[in-house]
C-alpha positions in Angstrom: 8.2 -39.4 -14.7 5.9 -36.9 -14.4 2.1 -37.0 -14.1 0.3 -37.0 -17.6 -1.8 -33.3 -17.8 0.3 -31.2 -15.5 1.3 -27.5 -16.1 5.1 -27.1 -16.1 5.7 -24.1 -13.3 9.0 -23.4 -14.7 11.4 -23.3 -18.2 13.8 -26.6 -16.8 10.9 -28.6 -16.0 9.3 -28.0 -19.5 12.0 -28.8 -21.1 12.7 -32.2 -18.9 8.9 -32.7 -19.9 9.5 -32.2 -23.1 12.9 -34.3 -23.0 10.9 -37.2 -21.6 8.4 -36.8 -24.4 11.3 -37.1 -27.0 13.6 -39.6 -25.6 15.9 -36.9 -26.2 18.7 -35.7 -22.8 17.1 -32.2 -21.9 20.5 -30.3 -23.0 19.5 -31.3 -26.5 16.0 -29.4 -25.8 17.3 -25.4 -26.2 15.3 -22.8 -26.2 15.4 -22.2 -29.9 15.9 -25.2 -31.6 13.1 -26.8 -33.3 11.3 -28.9 -31.7 10.3 -30.9 -34.9 13.4 -31.0 -35.7 13.7 -33.6 -31.8 11.0 -35.0 -33.1 8.3 -33.8 -32.3 4.9 -34.5 -34.1 1.6 -33.4 -34.5 -0.1 -35.9 -32.5 2.4 -35.0 -29.7 2.1 -31.4 -29.5 -2.5 -32.3 -29.3 -0.7 -34.8 -26.2 0.8 -33.0 -24.8 -1.4 -29.7 -25.1 -4.8 -31.3 -24.8 -3.4 -32.9 -21.0 -2.1 -28.8 -20.1 -5.6 -27.9 -21.6 -7.8 -30.4 -19.2 -6.0 -29.0 -16.3 -6.4 -25.3 -17.3 -4.3 -24.3 -19.6 -6.3 -21.8 -22.2 -4.0 -21.8 -24.8 -4.7 -23.5 -28.5 -2.9 -26.2 -30.2 -2.4 -24.9 -33.0 -0.2 -21.6 -31.3 2.0 -24.6 -30.2 2.2 -25.9 -33.4 3.4 -22.5 -35.4 5.8 -22.0 -32.6 7.6 -25.5 -32.0 10.8 -24.4 -29.8 11.2 -24.6 -25.9 11.6 -20.4 -25.7 8.0 -20.4 -27.6 6.4 -22.7 -25.5 7.0 -21.7 -22.2 6.3 -17.9 -23.5 2.7 -19.3 -24.1 2.6 -20.7 -21.2 3.8 -18.6 -18.8 1.1 -16.1 -20.7 
């Protein structure tokens, strides 16, 4: 299990973290699948992103909420 707040260093790691958070198989978290459709809510987004922000990520939570997909989140994280 991943440490809370650790910024993922690859898209597969982000995929695994999202799947773990959502309680689904990582294969269900495909690039363009809407994370909200898988059960990600605003509390979940805040929980994950605020931990990453505490560890140095400089992206606003609203940007993650506005683009709820693995592909978009990885673009925000990898900058």
